[in-house]
PyMOL commands that place a pseudoatom at each C-alpha (Angstrom):
pseudoatom trace, name=CA, resn=MET, resi=1, chain=A, elem=C, hetatm=0, pos=[-3.731, -1.650, 28.255]
pseudoatom trace, name=CA, resn=THR, resi=2, chain=A, elem=C, hetatm=0, pos=[-4.833, 0.660, 25.430]
pseudoatom trace, name=CA, resn=ARG, resi=3, chain=A, elem=C, hetatm=0, pos=[-2.892, 0.407, 22.200]
pseudoatom trace, name=CA, resn=GLN, resi=4, chain=A, elem=C, hetatm=0, pos=[-1.818, 3.741, 20.710]
pseudoatom trace, name=CA, resn=THR, resi=5, chain=A, elem=C, hetatm=0, pos=[-3.173, 4.538, 17.246]
pseudoatom trace, name=CA, resn=ALA, resi=6, chain=A, elem=C, hetatm=0, pos=[-0.650, 4.716, 14.432]
pseudoatom trace, name=CA, resn=THR, resi=7, chain=A, elem=C, hetatm=0, pos=[-0.138, 7.988, 12.586]
pseudoatom trace, name=CA, resn=ILE, resi=8, chain=A, elem=C, hetatm=0, pos=[-0.639, 7.720, 8.823]
pseudoatom trace, name=CA, resn=ARG, resi=9, chain=A, elem=C, hetatm=0, pos=[1.320, 10.099, 6.610]
pseudoatom trace, name=CA, resn=PRO, resi=10, chain=A, elem=C, hetatm=0, pos=[3.056, 10.226, 3.230]
pseudoatom trace, name=CA, resn=ALA, resi=11, chain=A, elem=C, hetatm=0, pos=[6.534, 8.679, 3.249]
pseudoatom trace, name=CA, resn=GLU, resi=12, chain=A, elem=C, hetatm=0, pos=[9.443, 11.104, 3.531]
pseudoatom trace, name=CA, resn=GLU, resi=13, chain=A, elem=C, hetatm=0, pos=[13.181, 10.964, 2.846]
pseudoatom trace, name=CA, resn=ARG, resi=14, chain=A, elem=C, hetatm=0, pos=[13.832, 10.183, 6.526]
pseudoatom trace, name=CA, resn=ASP, resi=15, chain=A, elem=C, hetatm=0, pos=[11.812, 6.941, 6.106]
pseudoatom trace, name=CA, resn=VAL, resi=16, chain=A, elem=C, hetatm=0, pos=[13.890, 5.415, 3.300]
pseudoatom trace, name=CA, resn=ALA, resi=17, chain=A, elem=C, hetatm=0, pos=[15.997, 3.032, 5.437]
pseudoatom trace, name=CA, resn=ARG, resi=18, chain=A, elem=C, hetatm=0, pos=[13.130, 1.627, 7.515]
pseudoatom trace, name=CA, resn=LEU, resi=19, chain=A, elem=C, hetatm=0, pos=[10.746, 1.589, 4.570]
pseudoatom trace, name=CA, resn=SER, resi=20, chain=A, elem=C, hetatm=0, pos=[13.342, -0.449, 2.642]
pseudoatom trace, name=CA, resn=GLU, resi=21, chain=A, elem=C, hetatm=0, pos=[13.390, -3.002, 5.475]
pseudoatom trace, name=CA, resn=LEU, resi=22, chain=A, elem=C, hetatm=0, pos=[9.599, -3.230, 5.427]
pseudoatom trace, name=CA, resn=MET, resi=23, chain=A, elem=C, hetatm=0, pos=[9.556, -3.631, 1.664]
pseudoatom trace, name=CA, resn=TYR, resi=24, chain=A, elem=C, hetatm=0, pos=[12.038, -6.516, 1.904]
pseudoatom trace, name=CA, resn=GLU, resi=25, chain=A, elem=C, hetatm=0, pos=[9.810, -8.192, 4.528]
pseudoatom trace, name=CA, resn=TYR, resi=26, chain=A, elem=C, hetatm=0, pos=[6.866, -7.731, 2.182]
pseudoatom trace, name=CA, resn=ILE, resi=27, chain=A, elem=C, hetatm=0, pos=[8.644, -8.885, -0.974]
pseudoatom trace, name=CA, resn=CYS, resi=28, chain=A, elem=C, hetatm=0, pos=[10.832, -11.698, 0.365]
pseudoatom trace, name=CA, resn=ASP, resi=29, chain=A, elem=C, hetatm=0, pos=[9.196, -12.948, 3.551]
pseudoatom trace, name=CA, resn=PHE, resi=30, chain=A, elem=C, hetatm=0, pos=[5.493, -12.402, 2.907]
pseudoatom trace, name=CA, resn=TYR, resi=31, chain=A, elem=C, hetatm=0, pos=[5.365, -13.029, -0.853]
pseudoatom trace, name=CA, resn=GLN, resi=32, chain=A, elem=C, hetatm=0, pos=[8.436, -15.298, -1.051]
pseudoatom trace, name=CA, resn=ARG, resi=33, chain=A, elem=C, hetatm=0, pos=[9.832, -13.432, -4.045]
pseudoatom trace, name=CA, resn=PRO, resi=34, chain=A, elem=C, hetatm=0, pos=[13.541, -13.063, -4.886]
pseudoatom trace, name=CA, resn=ARG, resi=35, chain=A, elem=C, hetatm=0, pos=[15.357, -10.255, -3.115]
pseudoatom trace, name=CA, resn=PRO, resi=36, chain=A, elem=C, hetatm=0, pos=[15.709, -7.279, -5.478]
pseudoatom trace, name=CA, resn=PRO, resi=37, chain=A, elem=C, hetatm=0, pos=[18.902, -5.222, -5.346]
pseudoatom trace, name=CA, resn=GLU, resi=38, chain=A, elem=C, hetatm=0, pos=[18.879, -2.467, -2.724]
pseudoatom trace, name=CA, resn=THR, resi=39, chain=A, elem=C, hetatm=0, pos=[19.409, 0.154, -5.412]
pseudoatom trace, name=CA, resn=ARG, resi=40, chain=A, elem=C, hetatm=0, pos=[16.100, -0.849, -7.018]
pseudoatom trace, name=CA, resn=VAL, resi=41, chain=A, elem=C, hetatm=0, pos=[14.150, -0.823, -3.747]
pseudoatom trace, name=CA, resn=VAL, resi=42, chain=A, elem=C, hetatm=0, pos=[15.559, 2.536, -2.664]
pseudoatom trace, name=CA, resn=GLY, resi=43, chain=A, elem=C, hetatm=0, pos=[15.144, 3.874, -6.203]
pseudoatom trace, name=CA, resn=LEU, resi=44, chain=A, elem=C, hetatm=0, pos=[11.467, 2.932, -6.192]
pseudoatom trace, name=CA, resn=ILE, resi=45, chain=A, elem=C, hetatm=0, pos=[10.906, 4.582, -2.805]
pseudoatom trace, name=CA, resn=ARG, resi=46, chain=A, elem=C, hetatm=0, pos=[12.622, 7.744, -3.999]
pseudoatom trace, name=CA, resn=THR, resi=47, chain=A, elem=C, hetatm=0, pos=[10.585, 7.742, -7.223]
pseudoatom trace, name=CA, resn=LEU, resi=48, chain=A, elem=C, hetatm=0, pos=[7.423, 7.717, -5.127]
pseudoatom trace, name=CA, resn=LEU, resi=49, chain=A, elem=C, hetatm=0, pos=[8.606, 10.521, -2.843]
pseudoatom trace, name=CA, resn=ASP, resi=50, chain=A, elem=C, hetatm=0, pos=[7.928, 13.117, -5.557]
pseudoatom trace, name=CA, resn=HIS, resi=51, chain=A, elem=C, hetatm=0, pos=[4.274, 11.970, -5.939]
pseudoatom trace, name=CA, resn=GLN, resi=52, chain=A, elem=C, hetatm=0, pos=[4.437, 11.986, -9.743]
pseudoatom trace, name=CA, resn=ALA, resi=53, chain=A, elem=C, hetatm=0, pos=[4.147, 8.238, -10.478]
pseudoatom trace, name=CA, resn=GLY, resi=54, chain=A, elem=C, hetatm=0, pos=[2.550, 7.332, -7.173]
pseudoatom trace, name=CA, resn=ILE, resi=55, chain=A, elem=C, hetatm=0, pos=[2.726, 7.841, -3.427]
pseudoatom trace, name=CA, resn=GLN, resi=56, chain=A, elem=C, hetatm=0, pos=[3.543, 5.730, -0.389]
pseudoatom trace, name=CA, resn=PHE, resi=57, chain=A, elem=C, hetatm=0, pos=[1.838, 6.167, 2.948]
pseudoatom trace, name=CA, resn=VAL, resi=58, chain=A, elem=C, hetatm=0, pos=[3.421, 4.899, 6.144]
pseudoatom trace, name=CA, resn=ALA, resi=59, chain=A, elem=C, hetatm=0, pos=[1.942, 3.907, 9.488]
pseudoatom trace, name=CA, resn=GLU, resi=60, chain=A, elem=C, hetatm=0, pos=[4.140, 5.250, 12.289]
pseudoatom trace, name=CA, resn=GLN, resi=61, chain=A, elem=C, hetatm=0, pos=[3.886, 4.578, 16.009]
pseudoatom trace, name=CA, resn=ASN, resi=62, chain=A, elem=C, hetatm=0, pos=[6.323, 5.694, 18.687]
pseudoatom trace, name=CA, resn=GLY, resi=63, chain=A, elem=C, hetatm=0, pos=[8.857, 6.690, 16.016]
pseudoatom trace, name=CA, resn=ASP, resi=64, chain=A, elem=C, hetatm=0, pos=[8.832, 3.330, 14.214]
pseudoatom trace, name=CA, resn=LEU, resi=65, chain=A, elem=C, hetatm=0, pos=[7.207, 2.440, 10.911]
pseudoatom trace, name=CA, resn=LEU, resi=66, chain=A, elem=C, hetatm=0, pos=[4.716, -0.422, 11.229]
pseudoatom trace, name=CA, resn=GLY, resi=67, chain=A, elem=C, hetatm=0, pos=[3.726, -0.666, 7.600]
pseudoatom trace, name=CA, resn=PHE, resi=68, chain=A, elem=C, hetatm=0, pos=[3.034, 1.044, 4.306]
pseudoatom trace, name=CA, resn=ALA, resi=69, chain=A, elem=C, hetatm=0, pos=[0.590, 1.320, 1.446]
pseudoatom trace, name=CA, resn=THR, resi=70, chain=A, elem=C, hetatm=0, pos=[1.525, 2.204, -2.126]
pseudoatom trace, name=CA, resn=LEU, resi=71, chain=A, elem=C, hetatm=0, pos=[-0.683, 3.927, -4.678]
pseudoatom trace, name=CA, resn=TYR, resi=72, chain=A, elem=C, hetatm=0, pos=[0.381, 4.069, -8.313]
pseudoatom trace, name=CA, resn=PHE, resi=73, chain=A, elem=C, hetatm=0, pos=[-1.189, 6.550, -10.698]
pseudoatom trace, name=CA, resn=THR, resi=74, chain=A, elem=C, hetatm=0, pos=[-2.518, 5.324, -14.036]
pseudoatom trace, name=CA, resn=TYR, resi=75, chain=A, elem=C, hetatm=0, pos=[-5.341, 5.853, -16.543]
pseudoatom trace, name=CA, resn=SER, resi=76, chain=A, elem=C, hetatm=0, pos=[-8.391, 3.941, -17.644]
pseudoatom trace, name=CA, resn=THR, resi=77, chain=A, elem=C, hetatm=0, pos=[-9.262, 3.966, -21.312]
pseudoatom trace, name=CA, resn=THR, resi=78, chain=A, elem=C, hetatm=0, pos=[-12.809, 2.760, -20.659]
pseudoatom trace, name=CA, resn=VAL, resi=79, chain=A, elem=C, hetatm=0, pos=[-13.679, 5.916, -18.695]
pseudoatom trace, name=CA, resn=CYS, resi=80, chain=A, elem=C, hetatm=0, pos=[-11.031, 8.204, -20.223]
pseudoatom trace, name=CA, resn=ASP, resi=81, chain=A, elem=C, hetatm=0, pos=[-9.906, 9.273, -16.775]
pseudoatom trace, name=CA, resn=LYS, resi=82, chain=A, elem=C, hetatm=0, pos=[-7.110, 8.757, -14.296]
pseudoatom trace, name=CA, resn=SER, resi=83, chain=A, elem=C, hetatm=0, pos=[-7.250, 6.107, -11.555]
pseudoatom trace, name=CA, resn=THR, resi=84, chain=A, elem=C, hetatm=0, pos=[-5.096, 4.753, -8.747]
pseudoatom trace, name=CA, resn=VAL, resi=85, chain=A, elem=C, hetatm=0, pos=[-3.888, 1.230, -8.098]
pseudoatom trace, name=CA, resn=MET, resi=86, chain=A, elem=C, hetatm=0, pos=[-3.219, 0.324, -4.479]
pseudoatom trace, name=CA, resn=ASN, resi=87, chain=A, elem=C, hetatm=0, pos=[-0.381, -2.043, -5.224]
pseudoatom trace, name=CA, resn=ASP, resi=88, chain=A, elem=C, hetatm=0, pos=[0.619, -2.739, -1.620]
pseudoatom trace, name=CA, resn=LEU, resi=89, chain=A, elem=C, hetatm=0, pos=[-0.837, -2.635, 1.854]
pseudoatom trace, name=CA, resn=TYR, resi=90, chain=A, elem=C, hetatm=0, pos=[1.596, -4.219, 4.293]
pseudoatom trace, name=CA, resn=LEU, resi=91, chain=A, elem=C, hetatm=0, pos=[1.914, -4.256, 8.074]
pseudoatom trace, name=CA, resn=THR, resi=92, chain=A, elem=C, hetatm=0, pos=[4.396, -5.975, 10.326]
pseudoatom trace, name=CA, resn=GLU, resi=93, chain=A, elem=C, hetatm=0, pos=[3.032, -9.112, 11.978]
pseudoatom trace, name=CA, resn=SER, resi=94, chain=A, elem=C, hetatm=0, pos=[2.589, -7.329, 15.316]
pseudoatom trace, name=CA, resn=ALA, resi=95, chain=A, elem=C, hetatm=0, pos=[0.559, -4.528, 13.694]
pseudoatom trace, name=CA, resn=ARG, resi=96, chain=A, elem=C, hetatm=0, pos=[-1.855, -6.790, 11.818]
pseudoatom trace, name=CA, resn=GLY, resi=97, chain=A, elem=C, hetatm=0, pos=[-5.338, -6.771, 13.245]
pseudoatom trace, name=CA, resn=THR, resi=98, chain=A, elem=C, hetatm=0, pos=[-4.936, -3.199, 14.534]
pseudoatom trace, name=CA, resn=SER, resi=99, chain=A, elem=C, hetatm=0, pos=[-6.571, -0.078, 13.148]
pseudoatom trace, name=CA, resn=ALA, resi=100, chain=A, elem=C, hetatm=0, pos=[-3.396, 0.674, 11.150]
pseudoatom trace, name=CA, resn=ALA, resi=101, chain=A, elem=C, hetatm=0, pos=[-4.562, -1.365, 8.141]
pseudoatom trace, name=CA, resn=GLU, resi=102, chain=A, elem=C, hetatm=0, pos=[-7.876, 0.446, 8.005]
pseudoatom trace, name=CA, resn=SER, resi=103, chain=A, elem=C, hetatm=0, pos=[-6.124, 3.789, 8.408]
pseudoatom trace, name=CA, resn=LEU, resi=104, chain=A, elem=C, hetatm=0, pos=[-3.673, 3.069, 5.570]
pseudoatom trace, name=CA, resn=PHE, resi=105, chain=A, elem=C, hetatm=0, pos=[-6.527, 1.916, 3.342]
pseudoatom trace, name=CA, resn=ARG, resi=106, chain=A, elem=C, hetatm=0, pos=[-8.563, 5.034, 4.153]
pseudoatom trace, name=CA, resn=ALA, resi=107, chain=A, elem=C, hetatm=0, pos=[-5.544, 7.268, 3.420]
pseudoatom trace, name=CA, resn=CYS, resi=108, chain=A, elem=C, hetatm=0, pos=[-5.286, 5.717, -0.058]
pseudoatom trace, name=CA, resn=GLN, resi=109, chain=A, elem=C, hetatm=0, pos=[-9.025, 6.017, -0.580]
pseudoatom trace, name=CA, resn=SER, resi=110, chain=A, elem=C, hetatm=0, pos=[-9.043, 9.670, 0.557]
pseudoatom trace, name=CA, resn=TYR, resi=111, chain=A, elem=C, hetatm=0, pos=[-6.051, 10.559, -1.613]
pseudoatom trace, name=CA, resn=THR, resi=112, chain=A, elem=C, hetatm=0, pos=[-7.785, 9.011, -4.620]
pseudoatom trace, name=CA, resn=ARG, resi=113, chain=A, elem=C, hetatm=0, pos=[-10.974, 10.971, -4.001]
pseudoatom trace, name=CA, resn=GLU, resi=114, chain=A, elem=C, hetatm=0, pos=[-9.343, 14.283, -3.032]
pseudoatom trace, name=CA, resn=HIS, resi=115, chain=A, elem=C, hetatm=0, pos=[-7.072, 14.320, -6.095]
pseudoatom trace, name=CA, resn=GLY, resi=116, chain=A, elem=C, hetatm=0, pos=[-9.851, 13.661, -8.608]
pseudoatom trace, name=CA, resn=TYR, resi=117, chain=A, elem=C, hetatm=0, pos=[-9.100, 10.067, -9.587]
pseudoatom trace, name=CA, resn=ALA, resi=118, chain=A, elem=C, hetatm=0, pos=[-12.029, 8.087, -11.008]
pseudoatom trace, name=CA, resn=TRP, resi=119, chain=A, elem=C, hetatm=0, pos=[-11.465, 5.088, -8.721]
pseudoatom trace, name=CA, resn=MET, resi=120, chain=A, elem=C, hetatm=0, pos=[-8.993, 3.011, -6.763]
pseudoatom trace, name=CA, resn=SER, resi=121, chain=A, elem=C, hetatm=0, pos=[-8.405, -0.625, -7.620]
pseudoatom trace, name=CA, resn=TRP, resi=122, chain=A, elem=C, hetatm=0, pos=[-6.148, -3.332, -6.159]
pseudoatom trace, name=CA, resn=GLU, resi=123, chain=A, elem=C, hetatm=0, pos=[-5.426, -7.043, -6.243]
pseudoatom trace, name=CA, resn=THR, resi=124, chain=A, elem=C, hetatm=0, pos=[-4.600, -9.641, -3.658]
pseudoatom trace, name=CA, resn=ALA, resi=125, chain=A, elem=C, hetatm=0, pos=[-3.442, -13.222, -3.911]
pseudoatom trace, name=CA, resn=PRO, resi=126, chain=A, elem=C, hetatm=0, pos=[-6.300, -15.729, -4.298]
pseudoatom trace, name=CA, resn=ASP, resi=127, chain=A, elem=C, hetatm=0, pos=[-5.149, -17.560, -1.157]
pseudoatom trace, name=CA, resn=ASN, resi=128, chain=A, elem=C, hetatm=0, pos=[-4.789, -14.398, 0.965]
pseudoatom trace, name=CA, resn=HIS, resi=129, chain=A, elem=C, hetatm=0, pos=[-8.149, -14.869, 2.662]
pseudoatom trace, name=CA, resn=ARG, resi=130, chain=A, elem=C, hetatm=0, pos=[-7.276, -12.559, 5.545]
pseudoatom trace, name=CA, resn=ALA, resi=131, chain=A, elem=C, hetatm=0, pos=[-6.755, -9.667, 3.119]
pseudoatom trace, name=CA, resn=GLN, resi=132, chain=A, elem=C, hetatm=0, pos=[-9.945, -10.540, 1.245]
pseudoatom trace, name=CA, resn=ARG, resi=133, chain=A, elem=C, hetatm=0, pos=[-11.968, -10.457, 4.489]
pseudoatom trace, name=CA, resn=PHE, resi=134, chain=A, elem=C, hetatm=0, pos=[-10.375, -7.097, 5.324]
pseudoatom trace, name=CA, resn=TYR, resi=135, chain=A, elem=C, hetatm=0, pos=[-11.235, -5.591, 1.926]
pseudoatom trace, name=CA, resn=GLU, resi=136, chain=A, elem=C, hetatm=0, pos=[-14.807, -6.851, 2.160]
pseudoatom trace, name=CA, resn=LYS, resi=137, chain=A, elem=C, hetatm=0, pos=[-15.042, -5.303, 5.653]
pseudoatom trace, name=CA, resn=MET, resi=138, chain=A, elem=C, hetatm=0, pos=[-13.916, -2.020, 4.091]
pseudoatom trace, name=CA, resn=GLY, resi=139, chain=A, elem=C, hetatm=0, pos=[-16.889, -2.181, 1.705]
pseudoatom trace, name=CA, resn=ALA, resi=140, chain=A, elem=C, hetatm=0, pos=[-15.082, -3.520, -1.363]
pseudoatom trace, name=CA, resn=GLN, resi=141, chain=A, elem=C, hetatm=0, pos=[-16.489, -6.080, -3.754]
pseudoatom trace, name=CA, resn=LYS, resi=142, chain=A, elem=C, hetatm=0, pos=[-14.576, -8.516, -5.915]
pseudoatom trace, name=CA, resn=GLY, resi=143, chain=A, elem=C, hetatm=0, pos=[-14.287, -7.161, -9.418]
pseudoatom trace, name=CA, resn=PRO, resi=144, chain=A, elem=C, hetatm=0, pos=[-15.412, -8.921, -12.583]
pseudoatom trace, name=CA, resn=TRP, resi=145, chain=A, elem=C, hetatm=0, pos=[-11.987, -8.849, -14.273]
pseudoatom trace, name=CA, resn=VAL, resi=146, chain=A, elem=C, hetatm=0, pos=[-9.572, -11.761, -14.532]
pseudoatom trace, name=CA, resn=THR, resi=147, chain=A, elem=C, hetatm=0, pos=[-5.940, -10.769, -14.032]
pseudoatom trace, name=CA, resn=TYR, resi=148, chain=A, elem=C, hetatm=0, pos=[-3.144, -12.132, -16.220]
pseudoatom trace, name=CA, resn=SER, resi=149, chain=A, elem=C, hetatm=0, pos=[0.600, -11.605, -16.153]
pseudoatom trace, name=CA, resn=ILE, resi=150, chain=A, elem=C, hetatm=0, pos=[3.519, -12.603, -18.340]
for i in range(1, 150): cmd.bond("trace and resi %d" % i, "trace and resi %d" % (i + 1))
show_as sticks, trace
zoom trace
């Protein structure tokens, strides 16, 4: 049986409810973080719908969302230019290992290039070896920077 390819597109208002569910899976189930209030999750999605601070892409198949990727827009002082940060790339368990991850990644990469950003960067957890293998397959190399947070 041939698996249908997911359609990748920017998130729209009609996606807010399902995208919220996926974001809770990502935040709470995958990363084991506390559940943020719904108003904050929906507010973030709506902030990204206007494409000013960032953009979310969704992977859709047969009318259902399988996952999302989020790009935030920022600047780099060292090159005096704008750049993107792919903050999230998430797929439901059943969609992992399909072409949807590559398609979401490529959508972020294409958006970055087509809109004149200097580069796209991202992070993943040090123990997320599956994601690291995926990024290396996509041609990425581990960066030289050490990440801190407070």
